[in-house]
N, C-alpha and C positions, 0 to 999 in steps of 0.2 A: 504494500500500500504506500501511497505518497507520504513524504515527511512534511510536517507542518513546520515552516521555518521561523515563524514568529508567533508569539503568544497573542491570543485573541483577548483584548481587554477593552473596557469601556473608556472612551476618550473624553466623554462629557460627564459633568457632575449632574446626574439625573435627578437628584433631589426627590427620588421616589417615583419619578415619571419615566417608565420604561421607554416611552416614545422618544425621549431624548437620546437613548442608547441605540435605538433602531429596533423595530418590531421583532426582528428575528435573532437578536443577540444571544439569548439563552439557548435557542434551538441550534444555532451555529456552534456555540461553545460545546454543547452536548455532543453534537455530531463529530466535531473534531476530536473530542475526548475518546469517542468510540473508535475512530480511525487510529489514533495514537496507541490505544490499548488493545487493538485487535478484538473489539467487542461488537457483538451484534446489537444494533440499535433496538430499543424497545418499541413496542407497538401498542397504541391505545386501544382499549376494548370499545366495543359499541356502547356499552353502558357508561364508560368514562367520557366518551365524546358527547353522549346525550346529557350527562350531568353538567359538563362544561357549557353546553349550549343553553341549558336551563339557567345557569348562573348568569351568563352574558345577557340573555333576554330579560331576566329579572333586574339586572343592573340598569339596562336601558329603560325599562318600565319605571323603576324608581327615580331615575334621573328626569324622565319626562313628567312624572306626577309629583315629585318632591316628597313622596311617601316611602316608608320602609316596606319592602316586599319580603315576606317570609318565604323561605325555601325549606321544604321538608326533606 
């Protein structure tokens, strides 16, 4: 496999905002780590993807309504 010649690191002070680091920073870092350690990347289950979607949709609903949205 190819050798990664430089460390992947955040160049910006994100202040908690991942958008400042780039939307795929964590994914790229994880993938490069898998390459460097000859590990198979994990795969999200359908249930995990569904749960993530439920969280995002609830966040959007909360932001639009200004109300707390409960997730079970």
